[in-house]
C-alpha positions as CSV (number, residue, x, y, z in Angstrom):
1,M,23.1,25.7,-4.1
2,E,23.9,26.1,-7.7
3,N,24.6,22.6,-8.9
4,C,22.5,20.5,-6.6
5,I,19.9,18.5,-8.2
6,F,17.3,18.8,-5.4
7,C,17.6,22.7,-5.5
8,K,17.0,22.6,-9.3
9,I,13.9,20.5,-8.8
10,V,12.7,23.0,-6.3
11,K,13.3,25.9,-8.6
12,G,11.4,23.9,-11.5
13,E,14.4,23.5,-13.7
14,I,14.1,19.8,-13.4
15,P,10.7,18.1,-13.5
16,S,9.6,15.8,-10.6
17,Y,6.3,14.2,-9.7
18,K,5.2,16.2,-6.7
19,V,3.2,14.7,-3.9
20,Y,3.3,17.6,-1.4
21,E,4.5,21.1,-1.2
22,D,4.5,23.9,1.0
23,D,6.3,27.2,1.5
24,L,9.4,25.2,3.2
25,F,9.3,21.6,1.9
26,L,8.7,19.6,-1.3
27,A,7.9,15.8,-1.3
28,F,8.2,14.0,-4.8
29,L,8.5,10.5,-6.0
30,N,12.0,9.0,-6.2
31,I,12.7,8.5,-10.0
32,N,14.9,5.1,-8.8
33,P,12.7,3.7,-6.2
34,A,13.6,0.6,-4.2
35,I,9.5,0.1,-4.2
36,S,6.8,1.8,-6.0
37,G,5.7,4.9,-4.0
38,Q,9.0,5.8,-2.6
39,I,9.0,9.4,-1.9
40,L,11.8,12.0,-0.9
41,L,11.0,15.0,1.2
42,I,13.1,17.7,0.9
43,P,13.4,21.3,2.5
44,K,13.2,24.0,-0.1
45,K,16.1,25.9,1.4
46,H,19.5,24.0,0.8
47,Y,20.7,22.1,3.9
48,R,23.5,19.6,3.9
49,W,21.9,17.5,6.6
50,V,18.6,16.8,8.0
51,C,19.8,17.5,11.6
52,D,20.7,21.0,10.1
53,V,17.1,21.9,9.0
54,I,15.9,24.7,11.3
55,E,12.4,23.6,11.1
56,F,13.4,20.1,12.0
57,D,10.0,19.4,13.9
58,Q,7.9,20.6,11.3
59,Y,10.0,18.7,8.8
60,W,9.3,15.3,10.5
61,Q,5.7,16.2,11.1
62,I,5.1,16.5,7.2
63,A,7.1,13.2,7.0
64,R,4.6,11.5,9.5
65,K,1.6,13.0,7.6
66,I,2.8,11.7,4.3
67,A,3.5,8.2,6.0
68,T,0.1,8.4,7.3
69,S,-1.4,8.8,3.7
70,L,0.7,6.3,2.3
71,K,-0.6,3.8,4.8
72,N,-4.2,4.7,4.1
73,S,-3.6,4.9,0.3
74,D,-4.4,1.9,-2.3
75,L,-0.7,1.0,-2.3
76,K,-1.6,-0.5,1.2
77,P,1.8,-0.8,2.7
78,D,2.4,-3.2,5.7
79,F,4.6,-0.4,7.3
80,V,6.5,2.7,6.2
81,S,10.2,3.2,6.4
82,F,11.9,6.5,7.0
83,V,15.7,6.7,5.9
84,T,18.0,9.7,5.9
85,V,21.2,8.3,4.5
86,G,21.8,11.3,2.4
87,K,25.3,9.7,0.8
88,D,24.2,10.3,-2.8
89,V,22.8,13.8,-3.1
90,P,24.3,16.5,-0.7
91,H,20.9,18.1,0.1
92,A,18.8,17.1,3.3
93,H,16.1,14.4,2.3
94,I,14.2,11.9,4.2
95,H,13.3,8.8,2.0
96,I,9.8,7.9,2.8
97,I,9.0,4.2,1.7
98,P,6.0,2.1,1.7
99,R,7.2,-1.4,2.6
100,K,5.6,-5.0,2.5
101,T,6.8,-7.4,5.0
102,D,8.0,-9.7,2.3
103,D,9.6,-7.1,-0.1
104,S,13.4,-7.5,-0.6
105,I,14.7,-4.1,0.0
106,N,18.0,-3.9,1.8
107,M,18.3,-0.7,3.8
108,G,22.0,-1.3,3.8
109,L,22.2,-1.0,7.9
110,E,23.2,-4.5,8.7
111,G,26.7,-5.0,10.5
112,N,29.6,-6.6,9.3
113,F,29.8,-9.3,12.0
114,E,33.3,-10.4,11.0
115,S,34.6,-6.9,12.3
116,K,32.0,-6.4,15.2
117,P,33.5,-4.0,17.6
118,S,35.0,-5.3,21.1
119,D,33.3,-4.6,24.2
120,E,36.1,-1.9,25.0
121,E,35.2,-0.3,21.4
122,F,31.5,-0.2,22.5
123,I,32.5,1.5,25.7
124,K,34.8,4.0,24.1
125,T,32.1,5.0,21.3
126,S,29.4,5.3,23.8
127,N,31.6,7.5,26.0
128,L,32.5,9.8,23.1
129,I,28.7,10.1,22.3
130,K,27.7,10.5,25.8
131,N,30.4,13.3,26.4
132,S,29.6,15.2,23.1
133,L,25.9,15.3,24.4
134,K,26.8,17.3,27.7
């Protein structure tokens, strides 16, 4: 994609701090990390969503490999988070984040309890999803 910042990184038009690369995928340090060592793993081919990546299984195996290396690195995280929000850059990417139990990273997934869905809404939503899986 012409104006995609991640596609420009893949082409070498924008510099990055690469940590992994193969024929299909590239991983590099996030330049605006929530914590030191936060990595973005992207497909080299432009896909809008992670679920669109044809090599989906391979993509997640590489994410796992990177997370395992983080776990064993001198960064010594207590655990590693994977996040695929994808709002800021319209190119599939997995955030691989080395975490500490006491870090203050907010993943933005907390619910708004003032607007908690009713039981009827939960039932309706679960049925919509189940029906779409058939």
